[in-house]
Wavefront OBJ file of the C-alpha trace (Angstrom):
o trace
v 0.000 0.000 0.000
v 2.907 2.376 0.592
v 3.891 1.925 -3.078
v 0.382 2.986 -4.087
v 0.617 6.095 -1.921
v 4.105 6.942 -3.161
v 2.896 6.687 -6.764
v -0.049 8.936 -5.899
v 2.270 11.566 -4.429
v 4.493 11.700 -7.529
v 2.327 14.347 -9.182
v 2.314 17.785 -7.531
v -1.031 18.824 -6.039
v -0.316 21.845 -3.872
v -0.696 19.675 -0.785
v -4.198 18.462 -1.640
v -3.297 14.809 -2.084
v -1.269 14.681 1.127
v -4.017 16.371 3.113
v -6.701 14.047 1.723
v -4.650 10.919 2.521
v -3.861 12.217 6.022
v -7.511 13.119 6.606
v -8.489 9.615 5.457
v -6.032 8.083 7.914
v -7.477 9.963 10.890
v -11.021 9.131 9.774
v -9.939 5.494 9.694
v -8.476 5.726 13.206
v -11.825 7.134 14.348
v -13.741 4.362 12.559
v -11.540 1.466 13.677
v -10.593 2.460 17.211
v -13.202 5.065 18.155
v -10.540 7.339 19.633
v -12.184 10.424 18.126
v -15.840 11.397 17.899
v -15.276 13.514 14.797
v -12.472 14.362 12.397
v -12.674 17.660 10.489
v -10.832 19.106 7.543
v -11.487 21.536 4.714
v -10.059 22.194 1.287
v -6.302 22.716 1.288
v -6.894 26.379 0.356
v -9.270 27.095 3.276
v -7.608 29.012 6.131
v -7.693 26.956 9.337
v -8.638 29.769 11.698
v -11.447 31.129 9.519
v -12.862 27.601 9.274
v -12.763 27.363 13.090
v -10.042 24.722 13.115
v -6.692 24.620 14.860
v -4.862 22.955 11.975
v -5.418 21.182 8.660
v -7.137 18.325 10.493
v -8.851 18.527 13.872
v -9.738 15.379 15.803
v -12.333 15.893 18.525
v -13.546 13.948 21.523
v -16.467 15.137 23.653
v -16.572 18.415 21.733
v -12.910 19.326 22.278
v -10.039 19.154 19.814
v -7.746 16.496 21.267
v -5.372 16.297 18.287
v -4.563 19.008 15.764
v -2.736 17.739 12.683
v -0.812 20.066 10.406
v 0.062 18.405 7.091
v 3.091 19.734 5.219
v 4.748 18.720 1.975
v 7.557 21.150 2.713
v 10.053 21.847 5.482
v 8.626 23.287 8.707
v 9.959 26.730 9.575
v 10.111 28.441 12.944
v 7.539 30.980 11.734
v 5.063 28.224 10.818
v 5.646 26.440 14.117
v 5.089 29.656 16.104
v 1.853 30.298 14.217
v 0.516 26.800 14.954
v 1.591 26.992 18.607
v -0.377 30.247 18.979
v -3.452 28.797 17.278
v -3.256 25.632 19.382
v -2.986 27.608 22.615
v -5.968 29.799 21.666
v -8.028 26.650 21.008
v -6.726 24.871 24.132
v -5.276 22.022 22.089
v -2.797 19.812 23.953
v -1.554 17.599 21.088
v -0.156 19.165 17.894
v 1.157 16.793 15.243
v 3.051 17.900 12.155
v 2.985 15.224 9.444
v 5.768 16.218 7.092
v 6.522 14.839 3.653
v 9.799 16.541 2.826
v 13.423 15.460 2.590
v 14.189 17.872 5.430
v 11.572 17.896 8.212
v 12.573 21.190 9.836
v 14.704 24.056 8.617
v 16.862 24.361 11.754
v 17.581 23.013 15.214
v 15.687 26.058 16.509
v 12.441 24.530 15.243
v 13.009 21.248 17.089
v 14.155 23.078 20.236
v 11.064 25.313 20.157
v 8.824 22.286 19.791
v 10.530 20.536 22.720
v 10.166 23.647 24.873
v 6.386 23.475 24.504
v 6.189 20.057 26.197
v 7.025 21.710 29.514
v 4.124 24.138 29.181
v 1.501 21.526 28.329
v 1.446 21.590 24.522
v 2.849 18.384 23.078
v 4.355 19.137 19.667
v 5.359 16.260 17.402
v 7.177 16.669 14.078
v 7.027 13.349 12.268
v 8.006 12.049 8.849
v 4.792 11.161 7.013
v 6.198 8.001 5.403
v 7.293 6.546 8.740
v 4.028 7.493 10.414
v 1.872 5.930 7.705
v 3.884 2.685 7.672
v 3.381 2.250 11.413
v -0.295 3.191 11.254
v -0.980 0.708 8.450
v 0.499 -2.088 10.545
v -1.535 -1.111 13.595
v -4.932 -0.791 11.877
v -4.804 -4.259 10.330
v -6.424 -5.583 7.169
v -9.892 -4.262 7.993
v -8.443 -0.845 8.728
v -6.360 -0.775 5.543
v -9.463 -1.561 3.471
v -11.378 1.177 5.278
v -8.453 3.564 4.721
v -8.577 3.047 0.939
v -12.305 3.788 0.937
v -11.759 6.849 3.124
v -9.123 8.209 0.732
v -11.699 8.277 -2.058
v -14.248 9.955 0.199
v -11.663 12.462 1.441
v -10.632 13.429 -2.080
v -14.288 14.193 -2.807
v -15.078 15.913 0.505
v -12.028 18.177 0.314
v -12.852 19.002 -3.298
v -9.426 17.945 -4.538
v -8.986 18.567 -8.270
v -10.660 16.104 -10.622
v -7.252 15.207 -12.129
v -6.090 14.019 -8.694
v -9.272 12.039 -8.042
v -9.043 10.434 -11.490
v -5.414 9.473 -10.943
v -6.320 7.908 -7.587
v -8.963 5.760 -9.295
v -6.531 4.736 -12.037
v -3.814 3.827 -9.538
v -6.280 1.756 -7.485
v -7.146 -0.291 -10.559
v -3.446 -1.085 -11.117
v -2.758 -2.387 -7.603
l 1 2 3 4 5 6 7 8 9 10 11 12 13 14 15 16 17 18 19 20 21 22 23 24 25 26 27 28 29 30 31 32 33 34 35 36 37 38 39 40 41 42 43 44 45 46 47 48 49 50 51 52 53 54 55 56 57 58 59 60 61 62 63 64 65 66 67 68 69 70 71 72 73 74 75 76 77 78 79 80 81 82 83 84 85 86 87 88 89 90 91 92 93 94 95 96 97 98 99 100 101 102 103 104 105 106 107 108 109 110 111 112 113 114 115 116 117 118 119 120 121 122 123 124 125 126 127 128 129 130 131 132 133 134 135 136 137 138 139 140 141 142 143 144 145 146 147 148 149 150 151 152 153 154 155 156 157 158 159 160 161 162 163 164 165 166 167 168 169 170 171 172 173 174 175 176 177
């Protein structure tokens, strides 16, 4: 399945494909394990704060965002991290996950140090390589979860209004695997 995803990410999409796949994964975690009541996301072009979200993907439990997920297909900068820390604090989020699909996760040690500093003040910031995260998640969710994940990717591409070209390529790739 990781080969399928890697093939899907070959074409540039302005982050839409990565966000849809990440959204699908968190929907699957909700479906399989019930750890979230709801998982929210909007089009990759929709500003998070104007949409009432803390990040690209918000996972809620009992009406509160328990996990905010920022999806990036580029290196995380200190400026971006500071912005997401501020937004998370305003929304009383305690878990902030950056899923990063880039050859360099962060642009400097300052970014990692700033993220670590937040742990002491009650905001847990994680900066994780997307490929490693997805491999582990696919193992943990099992066969039933992987099947659900594939279905959720299709739904996520539609719900987030990802370009037709991207949705068509997803369908074509599925038929090849």
